[in-house]
C-alpha positions in Angstrom: 56.0 65.5 243.0 55.2 69.2 243.2 57.7 71.8 244.2 57.4 73.6 247.5 55.5 76.8 247.4 57.6 79.9 247.8 56.5 83.5 248.0 57.8 85.7 245.2 58.2 88.7 247.5 59.7 87.0 250.6 63.5 87.5 251.0 65.5 84.3 250.9 69.2 83.6 251.4 71.2 81.2 249.1 73.7 78.9 250.8 76.3 77.4 248.5 77.8 74.0 249.1 81.0 75.7 250.3 79.1 77.5 253.0 79.0 81.0 251.4 75.7 82.8 251.8 74.2 85.4 249.5 71.1 87.5 250.0 68.6 88.4 251.2 67.0 88.3 247.7 63.6 87.7 246.3 62.9 84.3 244.5 62.8 86.2 241.2 66.4 87.5 241.8 67.5 84.0 242.9 66.0 82.5 239.7 67.9 85.1 237.7 71.1 84.0 239.4 70.3 80.4 238.5 69.6 81.3 234.8 72.9 83.2 234.7 74.7 80.0 235.8 75.6 81.3 239.2 74.1 78.6 241.4 75.6 75.2 241.7 73.9 71.9 242.4 73.6 71.5 246.1 72.7 75.1 246.7 70.2 75.6 249.5 67.4 78.2 250.0 67.1 79.5 253.5 63.8 81.1 254.2 63.1 84.1 256.5 61.9 81.6 259.1 65.3 79.8 259.0 63.9 76.8 257.1 66.3 75.2 254.6 65.4 73.5 251.4 67.4 72.2 248.4 67.2 74.6 245.5 66.8 71.7 243.1 63.3 70.9 244.3 62.0 74.4 243.3 60.6 74.4 239.8 61.8 78.0 239.2 65.4 77.0 239.9 65.8 73.3 239.1 66.5 73.5 235.4 69.1 76.2 235.7 71.4 74.9 238.4 75.0 74.4 237.3 75.8 70.7 237.2 79.5 71.0 238.1 80.5 73.4 240.9 83.7 74.2 239.0 81.7 76.0 236.4 80.6 78.6 238.9 83.0 81.5 238.3 81.2 84.3 240.1 79.2 84.7 243.2 75.4 85.1 242.9 75.4 88.8 243.6 77.0 91.6 241.7 78.2 93.0 245.0 81.6 92.2 246.5 81.8 89.7 249.3 81.4 91.4 252.7 84.5 91.4 254.9 83.3 91.2 258.5 86.8 90.8 260.0 88.2 93.6 262.1 90.2 94.9 259.2 87.0 94.9 257.0 85.4 97.2 259.6 88.4 99.6 259.7 88.8 99.7 255.9 85.4 99.2 254.4 86.4 97.5 251.1 82.8 96.3 250.7 81.7 99.9 250.2 84.3 101.5 247.9 82.2 104.7 247.6 82.9 105.4 251.2 86.7 105.0 250.7 86.6 107.3 247.6 84.7 109.9 249.5 87.0 109.7 252.5 90.3 110.0 250.6 89.1 112.5 248.0 87.7 114.7 250.8 90.9 114.7 252.8 93.1 115.4 249.9 90.8 118.1 248.5 91.1 120.2 251.6 94.7 120.8 250.6 94.2 121.7 246.9 92.9 125.3 247.0 90.6 126.1 244.1 90.7 122.4 243.0 88.7 121.8 246.2 85.7 122.8 244.3 85.9 119.7 242.1 87.3 117.3 244.8 84.8 118.5 247.4 81.9 117.9 245.1 83.2 114.4 244.3 83.7 113.6 248.0 80.2 114.8 248.8 78.5 112.8 246.0 80.4 109.6 246.8 79.7 110.1 250.5 76.0 110.3 249.9 76.2 107.3 247.6 78.1 105.3 250.3 75.5 106.2 253.0 72.7 105.0 250.7 74.5 101.7 250.2 75.2 101.4 253.9 71.5 102.2 254.8 70.4 99.5 252.4 72.9 96.9 253.8 74.6 97.9 257.1 76.8 94.8 256.9 79.0 96.5 254.3 80.3 99.1 256.8 81.7 102.5 255.7 79.3 104.9 257.4 82.0 106.7 259.3 84.2 107.0 256.2 81.3 108.4 254.2 80.5 111.0 256.9 84.2 112.1 257.1 84.2 112.3 253.3 81.1 114.4 253.3 82.4 116.8 256.0 85.9 117.2 254.5 84.3 117.5 251.1 82.1 120.3 252.4 85.2 122.0 254.0 87.2 121.5 250.7 84.3 123.1 248.8 84.2 126.1 251.1 88.0 126.5 251.0 87.8 126.1 247.2 85.3 128.9 246.9 87.3 131.2 249.2 90.6 130.5 247.4 88.9 131.0 244.0 87.5 134.4 245.2 90.9 135.4 246.6 92.6 134.4 243.3 90.1 136.4 241.2 90.5 139.4 243.6 94.3 139.2 243.3 94.1 139.0 239.5 91.8 142.0 239.4 94.0 144.0 241.8 97.2 143.5 239.7 95.6 145.0 236.6 
């Protein structure tokens, strides 16, 4: 019996026996998950056309599937599970860079010269969060990232102004 042919570049989704889904991912990535012991017996591959097949019939995966599902300690991906509940949309825990950008940007606006550092951090993490969001919009956090970038920019400008004012005050006292 030959294994079904699967394209190495097509994006597949993995459906675990408990109903969790991970992906989309290439078959090479899914094979890496299987070699790492992250796929249990009974895992299904869902193709881009919606067709479902048992992962154990694919030669690339069959020898690596974990025999007991209790041995699977981590999800197939290295990314956190996506929270699509209402609260997960309000507080995007699936995209922690957006939260870091948001809070650091807000706090940095109040720190005077330290806004130079905090504003830079907020901008960098905001850009990182936007890149993650653009790669996978299901993780949310776009608004938090933009607020972080904008407040980070404001903190950076306030930091520059307060630093210039501080230096000017020091020069004037001498």
